[in-house]
N, C-alpha and C positions, 0 to 999 in steps of 0.2 A: 913464425913467421905467423902473426894474429890468425886464427881464423874467421868466417863471415860472423860468428854470436859476440868474438870479441870485437872486430875493428867496428860494431851494433856499437855494443857498449861503451866503449872505449866514446865514440863523437856524438852517440843520443845529444845530449844534453846542449847540445853547440848546434848541433840541428835542429833542434824547439829549443832558442834563446830565446822564439816569442810566442811560447807559453807565457802566461800568464799563474805561474802555481799560488804566486801567494797572494791572489785574486780569488781564485779557485776555490780556494783552501775556506777563503773566507769567506767568500756565498756559498758554500757548502752545508760546511756551519750554520748559518744566517736560516736556512734554507731548512735544516734539519730542526734548528729551534722553535719554526713557523708552523712548522706538522707536528711541534708534543715532542721532536725525539731526543732522546739523548746522545752527550755526545764525549760521554765519557771512556768507554772503550772505541775503538773505532781500527771496522780491517778497513784497510788499501786490500783491493782485490787487484792483481796484472800493475806489480805501486813502481817495477822499472825501474826508475834509480833511484826513486827512493828520493825527487823533488819533492813533490806533494806530500808522500809521508811526513817531512820532517817538519817545512808548515804546517799539516796538523797536529803535531806535535807542541813544537812555536805555541799554537791555541792553548796546549795543553791538556791535548786528549794522551791518553795510553793509547800505543800505535802499534797493532800489526802489519807489515808488510808483507803480501805471499805474491811471488814472479815462477813464471815458469826458466825462466832461466837466472845460471847462476852466473853467467857476466855479467848479468842488472844488476843484481843480490854480491856483488862484490863491490861497481860503485854507490849503491845506496848506502852503504855500509861505514865506508869510508864516507864518505858524505854526511853521515848524521854518528860518526864517535861525535865524545861529549855530548848527547847528549842524555838528559838524568828525564822521568825514565826512561834509559829505550830503547828504543825500535828495536822489536823481535822479530825477525825476515824468515822467512818459512822459503822452502825451492817447492814450491807444487803447483800440477796443469790446474786453472781454473775447474777442472769437469773432474777432479779431484782435492776438492778441496776438503782436509783435516785438518781443522781446530781442536784445543784442551775444552773446547767449552765456549759457550752464544757471546758475541758482542753488541755492545746498543744500535751500532749502526752500521752497514757496508758500502762503501764508494765502490768504483768504476768507473776511469774516467777516459779518456784523449782514444775513446772507438773500439774500446781493447773487447770488447763481448761482439763484435762487425767479424773479430776476425777469427771467430771459434771454426770452428767445419762445420755450417751446416746445422738448421732447422733444432735435429735433437743434439748434439750437445750445447747447444743453448739452452733447454730445458732441465738438461743434464745441469749445467751451474746452475740455474734458477734453484732445482732444486739443491743444489746444495748447500748454496747460498740463504735459503729456508733454512736446514738446518742446524747450521752456526751463528743466527741470526734468532736474539732473545723474544720469543713470545710479543708484540706492537710494536717489535725494531721498525729503524726504518731499514730502503735501501735504495739510494738512491746513486743514479746510475747516466753517463750521455751514450751517443750513441746516432749513428748517422744514417740519414733516411734515403731512401728510394729517389727522392729528388737531386739529392747532393750525387748521389750513381750517375744519375742520367745527367745533368745537369752539367757535374763541375766536372768528375774526375772521368768521365765517358770519352777515352782519343785523347785525355792531355799527358802528359808532360812537364813535369816540376823541375829545376835544378838548385840542388841546395850544395853553400858554400863556404867554406873554409880554408884559413891559413893553412892548415891541416889535412880538408879532405875535399871531394868531394863527392858531389851522389847526387845521379839521376834517376829520378824514380817515373818512368809510367805509367799511363792506367789502363786496362780494355775492358768494357763491359759486355755483356751477356746479355744480349736480349731477353733472353732468356728467364731466368730469375732475379735479371738487375745486381747480379754478382759482378766486382772489378775485380780481372785479372791485376794484379800487383806486381810491377820490376824491378828491382835496386840493384841500382850497381854505385858502386861504391871506388872508387881512383884516389888510394893513398900514394903519398910522393916517399918514392927513395931513397931521393939527393941527386941533380941536378935534372936530367930533364926528365926521367926513369918513374914511371910509376909503376905499382901493384894494383891491380883489380879483385874485389871483391864481388860475389853475385847473386845474388836472392830472390825468391818472386812466393810467392801467396796468394790469400785471391778473402779475400772482405765481403759480406755476404748484409743485406738490408731490408729492414720488415715496416710492414706501415702500420702506427701505432694501433692499430687494432690487433696485429695479429699479436706483438707486443704484451700490449693488456690483455689478452686471453690467453697465451705462455704465462706469465704472471697469476694469476688466477688460477687455471689448473695447475699450480706448484704450492697455491698458498698466502697469495699473496694481495694486498690491496691495492688496486690503479689511486693512489689517491690525488693527483694534483701532475701535470706537463709544463715544462717551462721553456722557452726559444732560447737559443746555443748561450747561456750561462749572462739569462737578463728577468726579471723582477715581469716579465709579461705569460700569456701562449704562444706556442707555437704556432708562427701564421701558413698557409696552407703549400707555399714553399718552400719552410726554415729544411735548412739544413743537417740540424745539428739537432738531438730533441734530449732534455733530464727530461726524469722521472724519478716519483718519487712514490714509490711505495713500501704500504708494508706488513709486516712478515703478520697474518693471523694466528 
């Protein structure tokens, strides 16, 4: 029987069907070009099941996808069969990123950096991205804000259901650091009225944009701009997700 990781990977796309990967890819390419970046060789960090990586390849980029889950990468490889040039997938944790050379632009989306276990892990990841992004290259990423943790996720419960799986997602705010504990329960049908339950818990950390900027600058990046959640304008004071545009100095 499949374990949690395999179950999550198998149903991840169905549970995130509302994400506009094609739109995100076009948006990020356009944003990189606005800031003088190149989109020839692109790293999709924490690529998951490869939906964004495939869209980036269709936009003409040569893509490297990195994720820490073998199960997610297996889904990604199946999804990208037939693409030319093929996407290179590597199974690595973000904090231990190790490429064969540098890339033009690094992307990290869907709040993946929020899932790192604390500020030191985030700092280590930024350092690894700096090492493998060419001088003058861009790092574009999104992160959930403390406002989202406090206003939306605090004490909330979400239900996602498909024909094959039901996912219950519960959130608990820690007011000491505004991190959110997340508990996921998957119920997978086994025939008739029987279901098998898989559970997982993790924590998501959010930081004020001033702290993110300080971390970027300490690791050799220059913050060039901020955008609201996949918009063309600056983030509002209540913004729940911010797009960061940084250049490797």
